[in-house]
N, CA, C and O atoms as CSV, one atom per row, in Angstrom:
chain,resi,resn,atom,element,x,y,z
A,1,MET,N,N,190.621,83.355,-129.342
A,1,MET,CA,C,190.592,83.775,-127.973
A,1,MET,C,C,191.242,82.743,-127.105
A,1,MET,O,O,190.944,81.557,-127.248
A,2,PRO,N,N,192.179,83.163,-126.148
A,2,PRO,CA,C,192.933,82.231,-125.354
A,2,PRO,C,C,191.991,81.490,-124.419
A,2,PRO,O,O,190.989,82.051,-123.977
A,3,LYS,N,N,192.301,80.240,-124.113
A,3,LYS,CA,C,191.519,79.452,-123.180
A,3,LYS,C,C,191.751,80.008,-121.808
A,3,LYS,O,O,192.840,80.488,-121.492
A,4,GLY,N,N,190.711,79.944,-120.978
A,4,GLY,CA,C,190.816,80.427,-119.593
A,4,GLY,C,C,190.646,81.938,-119.443
A,4,GLY,O,O,190.752,82.476,-118.341
A,5,HIS,N,N,190.383,82.612,-120.552
A,5,HIS,CA,C,190.212,84.069,-120.476
A,5,HIS,C,C,188.904,84.432,-121.116
A,5,HIS,O,O,188.884,84.844,-122.276
A,6,PRO,N,N,187.773,84.290,-120.379
A,6,PRO,CA,C,186.484,84.566,-121.009
A,6,PRO,C,C,186.361,86.051,-121.297
A,6,PRO,O,O,186.781,86.909,-120.521
A,7,ARG,N,N,185.770,86.306,-122.438
A,7,ARG,CA,C,185.504,87.694,-122.829
A,7,ARG,C,C,184.211,88.159,-122.214
A,7,ARG,O,O,183.176,87.517,-122.389
A,8,VAL,N,N,184.247,89.257,-121.500
A,8,VAL,CA,C,183.119,89.728,-120.744
A,8,VAL,C,C,182.632,91.033,-121.402
A,8,VAL,O,O,183.423,91.951,-121.620
A,9,SER,N,N,181.351,91.108,-121.709
A,9,SER,CA,C,180.837,92.348,-122.367
A,9,SER,C,C,180.855,93.492,-121.370
A,9,SER,O,O,180.836,93.311,-120.152
A,10,ARG,N,N,180.892,94.681,-121.959
A,10,ARG,CA,C,180.919,95.891,-121.145
A,10,ARG,C,C,179.691,95.976,-120.197
A,10,ARG,O,O,179.805,96.454,-119.069
A,11,GLU,N,N,178.523,95.506,-120.677
A,11,GLU,CA,C,177.338,95.549,-119.874
A,11,GLU,C,C,177.470,94.682,-118.674
A,11,GLU,O,O,177.063,95.074,-117.580
A,12,VAL,N,N,178.055,93.451,-118.846
A,12,VAL,CA,C,178.251,92.526,-117.738
A,12,VAL,C,C,179.273,93.131,-116.748
A,12,VAL,O,O,179.102,93.041,-115.532
A,13,LYS,N,N,180.329,93.744,-117.296
A,13,LYS,CA,C,181.351,94.345,-116.420
A,13,LYS,C,C,180.676,95.424,-115.554
A,13,LYS,O,O,180.876,95.473,-114.341
A,14,GLN,N,N,179.886,96.271,-116.190
A,14,GLN,CA,C,179.200,97.323,-115.436
A,14,GLN,C,C,178.263,96.775,-114.402
A,14,GLN,O,O,178.176,97.317,-113.300
A,15,GLN,N,N,177.545,95.699,-114.728
A,15,GLN,CA,C,176.630,95.060,-113.786
A,15,GLN,C,C,177.430,94.518,-112.570
A,15,GLN,O,O,177.038,94.728,-111.422
A,16,ILE,N,N,178.504,93.852,-112.831
A,16,ILE,CA,C,179.356,93.320,-111.737
A,16,ILE,C,C,179.855,94.447,-110.879
A,16,ILE,O,O,179.727,94.390,-109.656
A,17,LEU,N,N,180.432,95.491,-111.491
A,17,LEU,CA,C,180.984,96.572,-110.716
A,17,LEU,C,C,179.921,97.340,-109.959
A,17,LEU,O,O,180.179,97.830,-108.860
A,18,LYS,N,N,178.734,97.453,-110.524
A,18,LYS,CA,C,177.586,98.094,-109.816
A,18,LYS,C,C,177.262,97.320,-108.554
A,18,LYS,O,O,177.077,97.905,-107.486
A,19,ARG,N,N,177.195,96.001,-108.679
A,19,ARG,CA,C,176.851,95.150,-107.515
A,19,ARG,C,C,177.917,95.313,-106.408
A,19,ARG,O,O,177.611,95.367,-105.216
A,20,ILE,N,N,179.165,95.388,-106.860
A,20,ILE,CA,C,180.266,95.585,-105.875
A,20,ILE,C,C,180.165,96.937,-105.193
A,20,ILE,O,O,180.275,97.049,-103.972
A,21,LYS,N,N,179.951,97.968,-106.017
A,21,LYS,CA,C,179.925,99.336,-105.475
A,21,LYS,C,C,178.660,99.601,-104.669
A,21,LYS,O,O,178.743,100.108,-103.550
A,22,GLU,N,N,177.500,99.271,-105.209
A,22,GLU,CA,C,176.204,99.682,-104.549
A,22,GLU,C,C,175.694,98.637,-103.557
A,22,GLU,O,O,175.085,98.985,-102.545
A,23,ASP,N,N,175.948,97.334,-103.853
A,23,ASP,CA,C,175.370,96.334,-102.969
A,23,ASP,C,C,176.376,95.783,-101.957
A,23,ASP,O,O,176.028,95.038,-101.041
A,24,GLY,N,N,177.650,96.180,-102.160
A,24,GLY,CA,C,178.700,95.698,-101.240
A,24,GLY,C,C,179.098,94.281,-101.492
A,24,GLY,O,O,179.617,93.619,-100.593
A,25,LEU,N,N,178.873,93.788,-102.687
A,25,LEU,CA,C,179.234,92.398,-103.030
A,25,LEU,C,C,180.735,92.253,-102.982
A,25,LEU,O,O,181.432,93.006,-103.662
A,26,PRO,N,N,181.273,91.319,-102.208
A,26,PRO,CA,C,182.720,91.096,-102.188
A,26,PRO,C,C,183.279,90.774,-103.553
A,26,PRO,O,O,182.661,90.018,-104.303
A,27,VAL,N,N,184.414,91.317,-103.896
A,27,VAL,CA,C,185.053,91.047,-105.200
A,27,VAL,C,C,185.275,89.549,-105.379
A,27,VAL,O,O,185.042,89.018,-106.465
A,28,ALA,N,N,185.719,88.866,-104.334
A,28,ALA,CA,C,185.976,87.454,-104.446
A,28,ALA,C,C,184.697,86.681,-104.827
A,28,ALA,O,O,184.761,85.721,-105.595
A,29,GLN,N,N,183.561,87.093,-104.300
A,29,GLN,CA,C,182.263,86.406,-104.555
A,29,GLN,C,C,181.871,86.739,-106.027
A,29,GLN,O,O,181.433,85.844,-106.750
A,30,ALA,N,N,182.014,87.945,-106.454
A,30,ALA,CA,C,181.669,88.318,-107.838
A,30,ALA,C,C,182.550,87.551,-108.807
A,30,ALA,O,O,182.085,87.066,-109.838
A,31,ALA,N,N,183.801,87.448,-108.473
A,31,ALA,CA,C,184.749,86.706,-109.368
A,31,ALA,C,C,184.321,85.257,-109.474
A,31,ALA,O,O,184.271,84.698,-110.569
A,32,GLU,N,N,184.013,84.650,-108.347
A,32,GLU,CA,C,183.608,83.244,-108.334
A,32,GLU,C,C,182.327,83.006,-109.132
A,32,GLU,O,O,182.227,82.064,-109.917
A,33,GLU,N,N,181.356,83.885,-108.909
A,33,GLU,CA,C,180.073,83.762,-109.609
A,33,GLU,C,C,180.210,83.836,-111.115
A,33,GLU,O,O,179.437,83.206,-111.836
A,34,HIS,N,N,181.189,84.600,-111.607
A,34,HIS,CA,C,181.340,84.865,-113.008
A,34,HIS,C,C,182.516,84.103,-113.647
A,34,HIS,O,O,182.766,84.241,-114.845
A,35,GLY,N,N,183.217,83.322,-112.868
A,35,GLY,CA,C,184.339,82.546,-113.379
A,35,GLY,C,C,185.504,83.419,-113.753
A,35,GLY,O,O,186.212,83.144,-114.722
A,36,LEU,N,N,185.705,84.463,-112.994
A,36,LEU,CA,C,186.752,85.458,-113.242
A,36,LEU,C,C,187.768,85.447,-112.094
A,36,LEU,O,O,187.509,84.895,-111.024
A,37,SER,N,N,188.900,86.051,-112.332
A,37,SER,CA,C,189.867,86.190,-111.213
A,37,SER,C,C,189.555,87.532,-110.561
A,37,SER,O,O,188.984,88.431,-111.178
A,38,THR,N,N,189.947,87.635,-109.302
A,38,THR,CA,C,189.746,88.918,-108.547
A,38,THR,C,C,190.680,89.999,-109.196
A,38,THR,O,O,190.360,91.187,-109.232
A,39,LYS,N,N,191.800,89.534,-109.682
A,39,LYS,CA,C,192.725,90.457,-110.357
A,39,LYS,C,C,192.050,91.155,-111.529
A,39,LYS,O,O,192.208,92.361,-111.721
A,40,THR,N,N,191.300,90.389,-112.307
A,40,THR,CA,C,190.618,90.977,-113.456
A,40,THR,C,C,189.638,92.062,-113.031
A,40,THR,O,O,189.578,93.133,-113.637
A,41,ILE,N,N,188.870,91.775,-111.982
A,41,ILE,CA,C,187.884,92.755,-111.513
A,41,ILE,C,C,188.569,93.978,-110.966
A,41,ILE,O,O,188.122,95.096,-111.220
A,42,TYR,N,N,189.647,93.799,-110.218
A,42,TYR,CA,C,190.341,94.969,-109.711
A,42,TYR,C,C,190.950,95.770,-110.824
A,42,TYR,O,O,191.085,96.988,-110.703
A,43,ARG,N,N,191.318,95.129,-111.897
A,43,ARG,CA,C,191.857,95.832,-113.097
A,43,ARG,C,C,190.771,96.708,-113.664
A,43,ARG,O,O,191.022,97.856,-114.031
A,44,TRP,N,N,189.531,96.165,-113.743
A,44,TRP,CA,C,188.403,96.947,-114.254
A,44,TRP,C,C,188.221,98.221,-113.453
A,44,TRP,O,O,188.045,99.311,-113.996
A,45,VAL,N,N,188.272,98.039,-112.106
A,45,VAL,CA,C,188.069,99.155,-111.190
A,45,VAL,C,C,189.179,100.238,-111.474
A,45,VAL,O,O,188.912,101.428,-111.639
A,46,ALA,N,N,190.387,99.735,-111.513
A,46,ALA,CA,C,191.542,100.669,-111.781
A,46,ALA,C,C,191.410,101.327,-113.142
A,46,ALA,O,O,191.815,102.477,-113.312
A,47,GLY,N,N,190.862,100.635,-114.091
A,47,GLY,CA,C,190.685,101.216,-115.407
A,47,GLY,C,C,189.589,102.170,-115.576
A,47,GLY,O,O,189.269,102.561,-116.698
A,48,ARG,N,N,188.992,102.567,-114.496
A,48,ARG,CA,C,187.947,103.539,-114.462
A,48,ARG,C,C,186.680,103.100,-115.207
A,48,ARG,O,O,185.921,103.944,-115.684
A,49,ILE,N,N,186.454,101.820,-115.307
A,49,ILE,CA,C,185.152,101.358,-115.853
A,49,ILE,C,C,184.080,101.782,-114.880
A,49,ILE,O,O,182.949,102.067,-115.274
A,50,ILE,N,N,184.436,101.825,-113.590
A,50,ILE,CA,C,183.546,102.267,-112.578
A,50,ILE,C,C,183.854,103.785,-112.401
A,50,ILE,O,O,185.004,104.154,-112.160
A,51,SER,N,N,182.891,104.599,-112.515
A,51,SER,CA,C,183.112,106.069,-112.490
A,51,SER,C,C,183.259,106.510,-111.028
A,51,SER,O,O,182.649,105.922,-110.135
A,52,PRO,N,N,184.037,107.503,-110.803
A,52,PRO,CA,C,184.191,108.042,-109.435
A,52,PRO,C,C,182.899,108.699,-109.032
A,52,PRO,O,O,182.135,109.124,-109.899
A,53,PRO,N,N,182.627,108.798,-107.764
A,53,PRO,CA,C,181.382,109.444,-107.299
A,53,PRO,C,C,181.354,110.922,-107.700
A,53,PRO,O,O,182.387,111.589,-107.745
A,54,SER,N,N,180.187,111.399,-107.981
A,54,SER,CA,C,180.022,112.786,-108.339
A,54,SER,C,C,180.035,113.636,-107.063
A,54,SER,O,O,179.911,113.115,-105.954
A,55,LEU,N,N,180.185,114.941,-107.239
A,55,LEU,CA,C,180.189,115.860,-106.089
A,55,LEU,C,C,178.837,115.810,-105.360
A,55,LEU,O,O,178.802,115.893,-104.132
A,56,LEU,N,N,177.728,115.674,-106.096
A,56,LEU,CA,C,176.434,115.578,-105.515
A,56,LEU,C,C,176.328,114.320,-104.670
A,56,LEU,O,O,175.767,114.371,-103.575
A,57,GLU,N,N,176.857,113.170,-105.149
A,57,GLU,CA,C,176.815,111.958,-104.408
A,57,GLU,C,C,177.641,112.077,-103.141
A,57,GLU,O,O,177.224,111.629,-102.073
A,58,LEU,N,N,178.818,112.685,-103.266
A,58,LEU,CA,C,179.693,112.864,-102.109
A,58,LEU,C,C,178.979,113.741,-101.033
A,58,LEU,O,O,179.022,113.442,-99.840
A,59,ALA,N,N,178.355,114.780,-101.482
A,59,ALA,CA,C,177.632,115.671,-100.544
A,59,ALA,C,C,176.504,114.900,-99.846
A,59,ALA,O,O,176.297,115.032,-98.639
A,60,ARG,N,N,175.766,114.077,-100.647
A,60,ARG,CA,C,174.670,113.280,-100.050
A,60,ARG,C,C,175.227,112.287,-99.051
A,60,ARG,O,O,174.641,112.115,-97.982
A,61,LEU,N,N,176.307,111.641,-99.346
A,61,LEU,CA,C,176.918,110.693,-98.422
A,61,LEU,C,C,177.449,111.359,-97.189
A,61,LEU,O,O,177.375,110.768,-96.111
A,62,LYS,N,N,177.984,112.564,-97.283
A,62,LYS,CA,C,178.431,113.300,-96.107
A,62,LYS,C,C,177.259,113.651,-95.213
A,62,LYS,O,O,177.370,113.559,-93.990
A,63,ARG,N,N,176.146,114.049,-95.790
A,63,ARG,CA,C,174.949,114.355,-95.005
A,63,ARG,C,C,174.397,113.116,-94.299
A,63,ARG,O,O,174.028,113.133,-93.125
A,64,GLU,N,N,174.364,112.028,-95.099
A,64,GLU,CA,C,173.883,110.742,-94.490
A,64,GLU,C,C,174.820,110.301,-93.365
A,64,GLU,O,O,174.342,109.827,-92.334
A,65,ASN,N,N,176.144,110.442,-93.529
A,65,ASN,CA,C,177.070,110.086,-92.497
A,65,ASN,C,C,176.823,110.915,-91.245
A,65,ASN,O,O,176.781,110.389,-90.132
A,66,GLN,N,N,176.665,112.178,-91.438
A,66,GLN,CA,C,176.449,113.100,-90.292
A,66,GLN,C,C,175.126,112.705,-89.567
A,66,GLN,O,O,175.089,112.656,-88.337
A,67,ALA,N,N,174.064,112.432,-90.324
A,67,ALA,CA,C,172.816,112.062,-89.711
A,67,ALA,C,C,172.945,110.740,-88.924
A,67,ALA,O,O,172.374,110.592,-87.844
A,68,LEU,N,N,173.672,109.829,-89.463
A,68,LEU,CA,C,173.896,108.510,-88.760
A,68,LEU,C,C,174.690,108.723,-87.511
A,68,LEU,O,O,174.390,108.109,-86.487
A,69,LYS,N,N,175.717,109.587,-87.548
A,69,LYS,CA,C,176.497,109.847,-86.347
A,69,LYS,C,C,175.650,110.504,-85.279
A,69,LYS,O,O,175.804,110.216,-84.092
A,70,GLN,N,N,174.758,111.381,-85.694
A,70,GLN,CA,C,173.839,112.000,-84.777
A,70,GLN,C,C,172.906,110.994,-84.136
A,70,GLN,O,O,172.687,111.028,-82.925
A,71,LEU,N,N,172.365,110.112,-84.927
A,71,LEU,CA,C,171.505,109.040,-84.408
A,71,LEU,C,C,172.237,108.114,-83.432
A,71,LEU,O,O,171.707,107.728,-82.390
A,72,ILE,N,N,173.443,107.782,-83.798
A,72,ILE,CA,C,174.259,106.917,-82.894
A,72,ILE,C,C,174.462,107.633,-81.539
A,72,ILE,O,O,174.377,107.001,-80.486
A,73,GLY,N,N,174.729,108.945,-81.572
A,73,GLY,CA,C,174.922,109.724,-80.369
A,73,GLY,C,C,173.651,109.747,-79.525
A,73,GLY,O,O,173.704,109.547,-78.312
A,74,GLU,N,N,172.533,109.985,-80.154
A,74,GLU,CA,C,171.243,110.007,-79.440
A,74,GLU,C,C,170.936,108.670,-78.872
A,74,GLU,O,O,170.509,108.607,-77.719
A,75,LEU,N,N,171.112,107.609,-79.568
A,75,LEU,CA,C,170.799,106.289,-79.077
A,75,LEU,C,C,171.757,105.909,-77.923
A,75,LEU,O,O,171.332,105.298,-76.942
A,76,THR,N,N,173.048,106.275,-78.046
A,76,THR,CA,C,173.974,106.033,-77.011
A,76,THR,C,C,173.582,106.709,-75.717
A,76,THR,O,O,173.623,106.109,-74.643
A,77,LEU,N,N,173.195,107.992,-75.841
A,77,LEU,CA,C,172.763,108.789,-74.678
A,77,LEU,C,C,171.516,108.140,-74.093
A,77,LEU,O,O,171.424,108.002,-72.873
A,78,GLU,N,N,170.593,107.754,-74.883
A,78,GLU,CA,C,169.321,107.141,-74.428
A,78,GLU,C,C,169.628,105.846,-73.678
A,78,GLU,O,O,169.064,105.580,-72.617
A,79,LEU,N,N,170.505,105.070,-74.232
A,79,LEU,CA,C,170.898,103.782,-73.590
A,79,LEU,C,C,171.527,103.999,-72.258
A,79,LEU,O,O,171.221,103.284,-71.304
A,80,ARG,N,N,172.423,104.993,-72.159
A,80,ARG,CA,C,173.056,105.307,-70.886
A,80,ARG,C,C,172.067,105.753,-69.831
A,80,ARG,O,O,172.163,105.357,-68.669
A,81,LEU,N,N,171.092,106.600,-70.246
A,81,LEU,CA,C,170.069,107.071,-69.350
A,81,LEU,C,C,169.223,105.890,-68.841
A,81,LEU,O,O,168.942,105.800,-67.646
A,82,GLU,N,N,168.826,105.001,-69.735
A,82,GLU,CA,C,168.033,103.785,-69.353
A,82,GLU,C,C,168.848,102.927,-68.379
A,82,GLU,O,O,168.308,102.437,-67.387
A,83,LYS,N,N,170.140,102.744,-68.653
A,83,LYS,CA,C,171.022,101.944,-67.783
A,83,LYS,C,C,171.137,102.563,-66.419
A,83,LYS,O,O,171.144,101.858,-65.409
A,84,LYS,N,N,171.224,103.848,-66.377
A,84,LYS,CA,C,171.357,104.595,-65.112
A,84,LYS,C,C,170.048,104.439,-64.298
A,84,LYS,O,O,170.075,104.212,-63.088
A,85,LYS,N,N,168.940,104.564,-64.983
A,85,LYS,CA,C,167.655,104.353,-64.305
A,85,LYS,C,C,167.523,102.938,-63.706
A,85,LYS,O,O,167.064,102.746,-62.580
A,86,ALA,N,N,167.942,101.983,-64.506
A,86,ALA,CA,C,167.910,100.565,-64.056
A,86,ALA,C,C,168.816,100.395,-62.850
A,86,ALA,O,O,168.435,99.698,-61.910
A,87,ASP,N,N,169.988,100.994,-62.831
A,87,ASP,CA,C,170.978,100.852,-61.767
A,87,ASP,C,C,170.469,101.522,-60.484
A,87,ASP,O,O,170.754,101.053,-59.382
A,88,ASP,N,N,169.704,102.635,-60.633
A,88,ASP,CA,C,169.197,103.373,-59.492
A,88,ASP,C,C,168.031,102.635,-58.800
A,88,ASP,O,O,167.705,102.945,-57.654
A,89,ARG,N,N,167.430,101.705,-59.456
A,89,ARG,CA,C,166.264,101.007,-58.859
A,89,ARG,C,C,166.658,100.090,-57.771
A,89,ARG,O,O,165.803,99.435,-57.175
Protein backbone atom coordinates (compact mmCIF):
# COMPACT_ATOMS: atom_id res chain seq x y z
CA MET A 1 0.00 0.00 0.00
CA PRO A 2 1.45 3.41 -0.93
CA LYS A 3 2.39 5.74 1.91
CA GLY A 4 0.04 8.65 2.44
CA HIS A 5 -2.95 6.79 1.03
CA PRO A 6 -4.81 5.20 3.94
CA ARG A 7 -7.22 2.43 3.02
CA VAL A 8 -10.69 3.23 4.31
CA SER A 9 -13.27 0.51 4.79
CA ARG A 10 -16.64 0.79 3.08
CA GLU A 11 -18.32 1.10 6.48
CA VAL A 12 -16.16 4.08 7.44
CA LYS A 13 -16.78 5.68 4.03
CA GLN A 14 -20.51 5.30 4.50
CA GLN A 15 -20.31 6.71 8.03
CA ILE A 16 -18.37 9.75 6.82
CA LEU A 17 -20.74 10.36 3.92
CA LYS A 18 -23.77 9.92 6.17
CA ARG A 19 -22.44 12.58 8.55
CA ILE A 20 -21.87 14.92 5.61
CA LYS A 21 -25.29 14.31 4.09
CA GLU A 22 -27.47 14.08 7.19
CA ASP A 23 -25.63 16.15 9.77
CA GLY A 24 -24.26 18.78 7.43
CA LEU A 25 -20.65 18.07 8.39
CA PRO A 26 -18.35 20.12 6.14
CA VAL A 27 -16.25 17.96 3.80
CA ALA A 28 -13.10 19.76 4.92
CA GLN A 29 -13.80 18.91 8.56
CA ALA A 30 -14.54 15.25 7.77
CA ALA A 31 -11.34 15.04 5.74
CA GLU A 32 -9.29 16.53 8.56
CA GLU A 33 -10.85 14.26 11.20
CA HIS A 34 -10.00 11.14 9.21
CA GLY A 35 -6.69 12.21 7.71
CA LEU A 36 -8.07 12.26 4.17
CA SER A 37 -8.07 14.80 1.39
CA THR A 38 -11.26 16.58 0.43
CA LYS A 39 -10.66 15.34 -3.11
CA THR A 40 -10.95 11.74 -1.88
CA ILE A 41 -14.28 12.40 -0.19
CA TYR A 42 -15.65 14.24 -3.22
CA ARG A 43 -14.57 11.26 -5.34
CA TRP A 44 -16.60 8.96 -3.08
CA VAL A 45 -19.65 11.18 -3.53
CA ALA A 46 -19.18 11.23 -7.31
CA GLY A 47 -18.72 7.45 -7.30
CA ARG A 48 -22.24 7.03 -5.96
CA ILE A 49 -21.13 5.54 -2.68
CA ILE A 50 -23.74 7.89 -1.33
CA SER A 51 -27.09 7.00 -2.82
CA PRO A 52 -29.33 9.62 -4.40
CA PRO A 53 -32.45 10.52 -2.43
CA SER A 54 -35.48 8.39 -3.03
CA LEU A 55 -38.72 9.77 -4.43
CA LEU A 56 -40.32 9.39 -1.00
CA GLU A 57 -37.52 11.39 0.60
CA LEU A 58 -37.83 14.10 -2.05
CA ALA A 59 -41.58 14.31 -1.49
CA ARG A 60 -41.05 14.55 2.27
CA LEU A 61 -38.46 17.29 1.83
CA LYS A 62 -40.77 19.24 -0.48
CA ARG A 63 -43.57 19.06 2.11
CA GLU A 64 -41.18 20.13 4.86
CA ASN A 65 -39.90 23.00 2.71
CA GLN A 66 -43.44 24.18 2.03
CA ALA A 67 -44.37 23.99 5.72
CA LEU A 68 -41.28 26.00 6.66
CA LYS A 69 -42.07 28.64 4.04
CA GLN A 70 -45.60 28.87 5.43
CA LEU A 71 -44.24 29.28 8.96
CA ILE A 72 -41.82 31.99 7.83
CA GLY A 73 -44.70 33.83 6.16
CA GLU A 74 -46.86 33.62 9.28
CA LEU A 75 -44.05 34.78 11.56
CA THR A 76 -43.17 37.64 9.21
CA LEU A 77 -46.79 38.80 9.17
CA GLU A 78 -47.03 38.50 12.95
CA LEU A 79 -43.83 40.51 13.38
CA ARG A 80 -45.09 43.24 11.06
CA LEU A 81 -48.37 43.47 12.97
CA GLU A 82 -46.53 43.71 16.30
CA LYS A 83 -44.23 46.39 14.89
CA LYS A 84 -47.21 48.35 13.58
CA LYS A 85 -48.91 48.15 16.99
CA ALA A 86 -45.74 49.40 18.67
CA ASP A 87 -45.41 52.27 16.17
CA ASP A 88 -49.05 53.30 16.70
CA ARG A 89 -48.59 53.70 20.47
